[in-house]
N, C-alpha and C positions, 0 to 999 in steps of 0.2 A: 504492458506492465500492469494494467488495471485488471484485465481478464487474466487472473492468475489462478492460484489453487483454490481460493475460496469458492470459486463457481462450481467445483466439483464436490463440495462439502456442504455449502450454505444452504441449498434447498431443503435438505433434511432438518438442518438446525432451525431454520426460519419456520418450517412446518410444525415443529415440535412447540414453537412459541405461540405462533398465531394461527395455526391451521391453514385452511384455504384462504384466509386473508393475506397470505404472504405476498402475492403479486401486488396487492394494493400498497403494502408497506414498500416494496421495491420502487413503485411508481412515486410514493411520497418522498423516498430517498432521492429519486431523479429530481424532483422539484426543488429539493435542497441543493442538489449539486450544480444546477443550471446557473445560478448567481455565483457560486464558488468557481465555477469553470471560467466564467466571464471575468472574474477578478484574477484568476491564474493568468489568463490570456493577457489582460491589461498590464499586470505587474512584469510578467515574463518578456513582454515586448519592449519594456523599458530598460531592463537591466540585463546585461549580456554576460556578466561574470559567472563562472561556476560557483555552485553553492545553493542555487534554487531559492527556495523560500527564505532561507536565512539571509542571503543577499538582499532580497526585496525588503525585509523588514529593517535590516541594518541601514539601508540607503534611506529608508522612510523616517525611522525614528531614532536612529543612532546606535552605537555599539552595544550598549547594555541590553536593550530591548532585542537586538539582533542575536545576541548570545543566548538569551533565554529561550527565544523561539527556536534557535538552532539546536539547542540542547533538547527541548521537547521533541522537535522533528526527528533527531537522532533516536530518541527513546521510541517514538512511534514507529519509525522504520525497523528497528531492531526487534520490537515486539511483534510486529506484522510479519517480518520475515521468520521469526522464531515460530510463530503460529502456523505459517506456511509449511515450514519444514516439519512441524509436528504432524500436520494433515498429510504430508507426503509419507511419512513413515507409517501413519495409521492406514493410508490406502495401500502401501506396499506389504503391510502385515497381513493384508486379506490374501495376498498370493504366498508370501513367505511368513508364516506365523511366528518365526523365531524372532521377528523384529517387534513383537509385543513385549519383550524382555528388555530391561535397561542397558545391559552391556552391549548386545547386538545393535540396539538402537543408537547408542552413543558412537560405536565404531562406524555405523553407517553414515551418520550426519557428519562426522568429522572427516571420513573419506570424501563425501560429496563436496564439502567445502574446500578440501584440498585441491580437487579438481577445479573448482570455480576459480580458486585463487591462482592456480597456474595459468588458466585461460586468461583471466583479466590482467595478469602481470604482464601480458604480451602487448597491451596497448588498448586505448579506447576503441579502435576500429575492429580489432578481433572480438571485443566484448559485445559491440553493436551487431555485428554480423551474426554471431551466436544467438543474440537475442531475437533477431528477425527470423532466423531459422527455426528456433523454438516456438515462436509465436505463430508461424505458419503451420507447424505440426499440430499445434493445440486448437487453433481457430477453426480450420477446416472441418474436423470431426464435430466440433460443438455446433457449428451453423447447420451441418448436415443432420444432426440429432434433433435439433429444434424443429427443422422442417419435416422430417419423417415421423417425428413424435405427434404432429398434428393428426395423423391418421389412426392414432391409438387412444384418443381421448374418450373419456366417459363422462357425460354431462353431470351426472349425480356427484362425481368427485370434485367438480368446480362451483358447487353450490356455496353460497355464503354461509358461514357457520351460524347456528341458531343463537348461541351465547358467545359473542366475540369478546375476548379478553383485552380490553383497551389498555389495561395496566401493563400488558406485555409489550406494547407497541414501542415504548421507550427504550427498553433494552434491544429490541429488534432494530430499531433505527441506529443504535450504536453500531450493531453488526453490520448494517447496510452501509453506514459510513466507512467501515473498515473494508467491505467488498468493494465499494466504488473507488477507494483510495488508489494511488499509484500515479496519477498525473503529476503530483508534486515531486515524486522521486525521479520521473523521467526528465524533469526539468533541471535537475542538479548539476549535470555537465553542460550547462548552457554556454559556457565560455569555449566549449569544443564543437559548438554547432554553428553552421554557416548561416548568416542572415536571421538570427533569432526573432527579429521584430516581425517577420512575415511567417517563419516556421512555426513559432510557438502557438499564436492564436489559432492557426489552421489545424494543427495537430491536436490541441487541446479540445476544441469543440467537436472535430470529427470523433475523436476518441470517446468523449462522453456520450455522444449519440449512439455510437456502436455498442458501447458497454451496456447502456440502459436497455436497448433493444434485446441484446442477447440474454441478459440476466432475467428480465421479465418473461421473455418467451420461454426459456428453459424452465423457469419456476412454474409457469402455467402448464406446460407440457408434462413435466414430471408429476404435478398435483393431479392432472386429468388422467394420466395413465396409471399411476400408483396408488392414488387415493390415500387411505389411512396408513398404508405401508411406508409412505414417504417420511413421515414424522420420526426424526432420530435416526434415520438410516445412515450408516457411516459412509456409504458410497451410492448416493442417490442417483447419480447420472450413469453409473455402471449398472444399477438396477434397471433404470430406463432402457438403457441400451439392450439389456437382456430380454426385455419385452418386445423391442422392435426386431432385434436380430438375435434369436436364440443361440447362445453359445459364445456370444461376443463380450460377455461380462468381463473377462480377463483383459481383453483388447482395450477397453476404455480405461481400465485401471492403469495400464501402460501409458495411455495418453495422458492420463491425470498426472502421473508420475513425472513425464516429460515436461508437461505444463508448469507443474509446481518447481521443477528444476529451473525452467526458464525464468519464473518469478524470482527465485532466489539470485539468479545470474544478474537480472536487471537491477535488483535491490542493491547488490554488492557494488555495481557500477556507481550507482547514484549515491549511496550512503557513505562510500569510501571518500568521495568528492567533498561531501558535507564535513566529515571528519577533518579532511585536508584543509578545507576553508577555515574551520574553527581554529585548527592549529596555526595556520598561516597568520591568522589574526591575533595570536597570542593567548587563545583561551585554552588550548590543549597543549601538551608537551610538544616542543619544536620538531621533535624527530618525526612526528606524524605529518609534518608539512613537506618532508623531503620526497623527491620523486627519483625514480630509477634512471640511471644515465642512458641506457639504451632505448627503453620505450617510453620514458617520460611519464611514467604513472605512479601515484602514491602508494607504493608497495607495502609500507608499515601500516598505513590507513586501511588498506584492504585487509590485511592480516588481522588488525584490531577489530574491525567489524565482523568478520568471519568467526573470530573467536568469541565475541559477545553473543552473536546469533546461535552459535553452537551450544553455548552454556544455557541460554533460555530455552532452547529446544529440548534439551536433556532434561531440564527441571520442570518445564511447564506443559501445558495442553493447549489444543487448537482453541476452544472456546474461551479460556482464561486469557490467553495471550491476545486473541482477537478483541475482546472487550477492552483490555488495556490499550491496545493499539487504537481502536475506535475513538476512545476518550481523548487520547493524546492527539490524534489527528484533528479532532475538533478544536483543540486549543491552538494547533499550529494554523488551522485554517482561519480562525479568528484574526491571528496575526496578519496573515497574508491578505485578507479581505480589506483590514483597515490599511495596510500598506498600499494596496492597490490605489485607493482613494487618494492617499497622501502623496504618492508619487505622481498621480495625475494633476492633483492640486498644485504641486510644486513644478510641474511640467519637466520632470526628469526624463531624459531621452539619451541613451548611450549608443544606440545603433539604429539609424533609419526612422521612418514615421511609426510611432506606436499605435497600438489598438486602443481606442477611446471609449470609455464607459459612458453610455448615454444616460441622462437623467441626473447627473451630478452624483451625489453620494447615496442615492436610492438603492442601487443594486448592492453595494457593500453593507448598508444598514440591514437590508432584508436578510442577506446571508449570515451576518453576525447575530441577528435576533434569533433566527432558526438554530443556529449552533449553540447558543446559550441555553435554549430550551432542551435540546437533546443533552447537553452537558448535566443538566439538573436531574436527569434520570440516572446518572452513574452511581453504582453502589459505593459503600465506603471502601471496600476491598480494592476496587480499581483506582480510586484516588490515593490510596496508601500505596499501591505498586508504583504509580506515577511519581508521587513524592519521594519515594526511596530512590528510584532511578535519577530523578533530579538532583537529590543530595549527592549521589555518587559523582554525577557530572560536575557538580559545583566544586567538590573537593578536587577533583583533577584540574579544574580551572584555577583554583586557589594555588595548587601546588606549582602549576605552570608559571603563574604570575610571581610566586615567591622565588622561584629559580631564576626568572628573567630579571627580577630586581636585584637578586644577589649578584648575578653576573655583571649587571651595569654598574653596581656600587664597587665591584672588584676592579 
């Protein structure tokens, strides 16, 4: 889930922002995510219901706080998935230039989500198996690329820049938060996971270690091999592949497309369950909480998320949606880190022995402090986009509550 489409695009975006200092920014982002991942592990081991972070915050602080975090969580997921879909189309446009135009792009993304909907409508197992297959296809070439790229490094390309732009680090960190996100979405179908008190902590901590190693490794290899050509390159890993294996440029573009498609698949599984959970609790129209008779999946919630992401992809760009998603993720992570400590303080446990945060509230406090510093770097346009999306969700919640009240009074 975390190693998604961003890894094929971000090296060029980060290099254009902070140059050869990009690996350092990724390491700083890893230091941020270590306490966040520990909080995910602690909260996820105590709450077993589907809904992920929304359920954690609701259990810790009550329904209203849970709804706010759930709404922002969905916004972040939709923006992130839209950014991935936009990046997917940008990569495919390097092979099929017609995808640079609005109508073919819209047709392609609608077709992709129609396929994803049909796949996920067959049940959680079918979606999970598809995710594993797609993950294997994308991960093996990436690890191979990181290893072979070490033989094509040029020391001059890895030198620390003479004039490092520290003012750009803030926005770069928002992009890194976006890149490292995904753990929280994989936790959304927790109610359909066997023994979450053991599975969630192990999966979370293993995932973050793997993600950081691969992101930092590929950034350094790409910088060392491509040098100045890396900054702003639309397909930096494909360019790196061309250096290592001449003629293989298009092959990695295909791998990138498969990877991004897998990311969209995983997001659709998790985000549809979040919509389902919000509707089940009365914050969204009740129809979104209904499940299909045959496969027991929230079919309308699947369709709603697919439609929202399709619209964002058609209207937005990778960088714009990534910044919006990164800011929204920071807000969601703030809620989760606070909830992790509250759940531990209240000793909430729904399934087995939970993962315990050592040091009392120290780890959640560290995570929350860093997230607040990152949020302070967001531009006004990102805050406006998040605010507009929140207003839309609040209107939906108001309509749902009004209809429920009208039915109860009747």
